[in-house]
ZATI-780163 format. One record per residue (C-alpha): residue number from 1; chain; y negated, z negated, x. Coordinates in steps of 0.02 Angstrom, whole numbers. Last residue first. Layout:
N
NODE	NUM	A	Y	Z	X
...
***
This chain:
148
NODE	148	A	-6506	-2540	6890
NODE	147	A	-6650	-2614	6988
NODE	146	A	-6740	-2499	7107
NODE	145	A	-6855	-2568	7241
NODE	144	A	-6959	-2433	7321
NODE	143	A	-6915	-2403	7502
NODE	142	A	-6986	-2537	7612
NODE	141	A	-7162	-2603	7596
NODE	140	A	-7229	-2688	7751
NODE	139	A	-7204	-2876	7736
NODE	138	A	-7117	-2897	7904
NODE	137	A	-7240	-2780	7990
NODE	136	A	-7391	-2878	7926
NODE	135	A	-7302	-3040	7971
NODE	134	A	-7271	-2979	8150
NODE	133	A	-7456	-2933	8161
NODE	132	A	-7502	-3112	8110
NODE	131	A	-7411	-3171	8266
NODE	130	A	-7245	-3236	8333
NODE	129	A	-7152	-3205	8171
NODE	128	A	-6963	-3211	8144
NODE	127	A	-6900	-3125	7987
NODE	126	A	-6836	-3147	7810
NODE	125	A	-6863	-3050	7648
NODE	124	A	-6734	-3087	7514
NODE	123	A	-6589	-2982	7453
NODE	122	A	-6450	-3111	7472
NODE	121	A	-6400	-3039	7642
NODE	120	A	-6580	-3057	7701
NODE	119	A	-6587	-3241	7651
NODE	118	A	-6417	-3273	7733
NODE	117	A	-6472	-3187	7895
NODE	116	A	-6632	-3291	7903
NODE	115	A	-6531	-3451	7874
NODE	114	A	-6404	-3404	8009
NODE	113	A	-6548	-3368	8129
NODE	112	A	-6619	-3542	8098
NODE	111	A	-6450	-3624	8123
NODE	110	A	-6417	-3531	8287
NODE	109	A	-6590	-3579	8348
NODE	108	A	-6733	-3454	8337
NODE	107	A	-6797	-3379	8500
NODE	106	A	-6948	-3422	8606
NODE	105	A	-7034	-3293	8719
NODE	104	A	-7198	-3293	8623
NODE	103	A	-7202	-3446	8513
NODE	102	A	-7093	-3447	8358
NODE	101	A	-7127	-3457	8171
NODE	100	A	-6978	-3426	8055
NODE	99	A	-7034	-3338	7895
NODE	98	A	-6929	-3346	7737
NODE	97	A	-6974	-3251	7578
NODE	96	A	-6873	-3248	7416
NODE	95	A	-6901	-3090	7315
NODE	94	A	-7003	-3099	7155
NODE	93	A	-6985	-2962	7026
NODE	92	A	-7115	-2855	6941
NODE	91	A	-7113	-2729	6799
NODE	90	A	-7036	-2565	6745
NODE	89	A	-6908	-2520	6617
NODE	88	A	-6772	-2401	6558
NODE	87	A	-6753	-2268	6692
NODE	86	A	-6801	-2382	6835
NODE	85	A	-6962	-2445	6911
NODE	84	A	-6995	-2599	7014
NODE	83	A	-7148	-2692	7073
NODE	82	A	-7134	-2825	7205
NODE	81	A	-7193	-3006	7212
NODE	80	A	-7154	-3089	7378
NODE	79	A	-7089	-3266	7374
NODE	78	A	-7100	-3432	7464
NODE	77	A	-7043	-3510	7626
NODE	76	A	-7128	-3550	7791
NODE	75	A	-7049	-3645	7936
NODE	74	A	-6876	-3574	7901
NODE	73	A	-6729	-3683	7848
NODE	72	A	-6612	-3713	7996
NODE	71	A	-6564	-3893	7959
NODE	70	A	-6600	-3941	7778
NODE	69	A	-6753	-4035	7722
NODE	68	A	-6813	-4207	7777
NODE	67	A	-6702	-4300	7899
NODE	66	A	-6724	-4489	7895
NODE	65	A	-6768	-4588	8050
NODE	64	A	-6732	-4771	8081
NODE	63	A	-6864	-4881	8163
NODE	62	A	-6877	-5014	8026
NODE	61	A	-7040	-4939	7960
NODE	60	A	-6959	-4769	7935
NODE	59	A	-6987	-4614	8043
NODE	58	A	-6973	-4448	7949
NODE	57	A	-6876	-4314	8042
NODE	56	A	-6904	-4128	8013
NODE	55	A	-6921	-4005	7871
NODE	54	A	-7080	-3976	7773
NODE	53	A	-7049	-3799	7708
NODE	52	A	-7229	-3747	7737
NODE	51	A	-7292	-3643	7591
NODE	50	A	-7293	-3462	7532
NODE	49	A	-7345	-3358	7382
NODE	48	A	-7368	-3171	7413
NODE	47	A	-7418	-3049	7275
NODE	46	A	-7591	-3015	7345
NODE	45	A	-7614	-3050	7531
NODE	44	A	-7771	-3152	7568
NODE	43	A	-7686	-3324	7571
NODE	42	A	-7557	-3242	7686
NODE	41	A	-7686	-3222	7824
NODE	40	A	-7735	-3406	7825
NODE	39	A	-7550	-3455	7822
NODE	38	A	-7517	-3340	7971
NODE	37	A	-7663	-3410	8071
NODE	36	A	-7606	-3589	8035
NODE	35	A	-7426	-3548	8085
NODE	34	A	-7483	-3471	8250
NODE	33	A	-7586	-3627	8288
NODE	32	A	-7439	-3743	8246
NODE	31	A	-7320	-3636	8349
NODE	30	A	-7432	-3666	8500
NODE	29	A	-7510	-3514	8583
NODE	28	A	-7450	-3469	8756
NODE	27	A	-7555	-3515	8905
NODE	26	A	-7553	-3399	9054
NODE	25	A	-7485	-3485	9208
NODE	24	A	-7622	-3555	9317
NODE	23	A	-7654	-3496	9493
NODE	22	A	-7699	-3640	9602
NODE	21	A	-7861	-3643	9703
NODE	20	A	-7837	-3714	9876
NODE	19	A	-7877	-3898	9885
NODE	18	A	-8053	-3937	9932
NODE	17	A	-8121	-4038	10077
NODE	16	A	-8169	-3887	10180
NODE	15	A	-8168	-3717	10094
NODE	14	A	-8356	-3692	10091
NODE	13	A	-8367	-3738	10275
NODE	12	A	-8251	-3595	10326
NODE	11	A	-8345	-3469	10219
NODE	10	A	-8510	-3525	10295
NODE	9	A	-8438	-3514	10472
NODE	8	A	-8371	-3337	10438
NODE	7	A	-8541	-3281	10371
NODE	6	A	-8620	-3342	10532
NODE	5	A	-8734	-3487	10569
NODE	4	A	-8784	-3498	10752
NODE	3	A	-8960	-3437	10717
NODE	2	A	-9004	-3441	10532
NODE	1	A	-8943	-3298	10425
***
């Protein structure tokens, strides 16, 4: 180094006039981005038909808002085609599918959880997904479906 210039002086001068670096919180993915990735994945899964449920508020020209869809209905709905076998027949059935999309750390509302529980109780497939991996797990085959 040049005479009179030390490593400590250079470090001190480099920090002048600048605010100390702030640590940023890690960004979580938006629900919209997660939903897009899940829809792209589900297009490739045979036997699954799914679409956005389209709930929310629609603004009118006069400033009022009209609710579209029912409160608590999952973000994605559709069906999963499953094969069945019993003593007298075999074939396919469709089971209702409901997927609630949430960011990491977020939880479904009381109404959303009630909808998921109702779908499951009625024999459908319903779960919360925060990633494509959650959807893979949620659609994993259970025990074979037997219709009597």
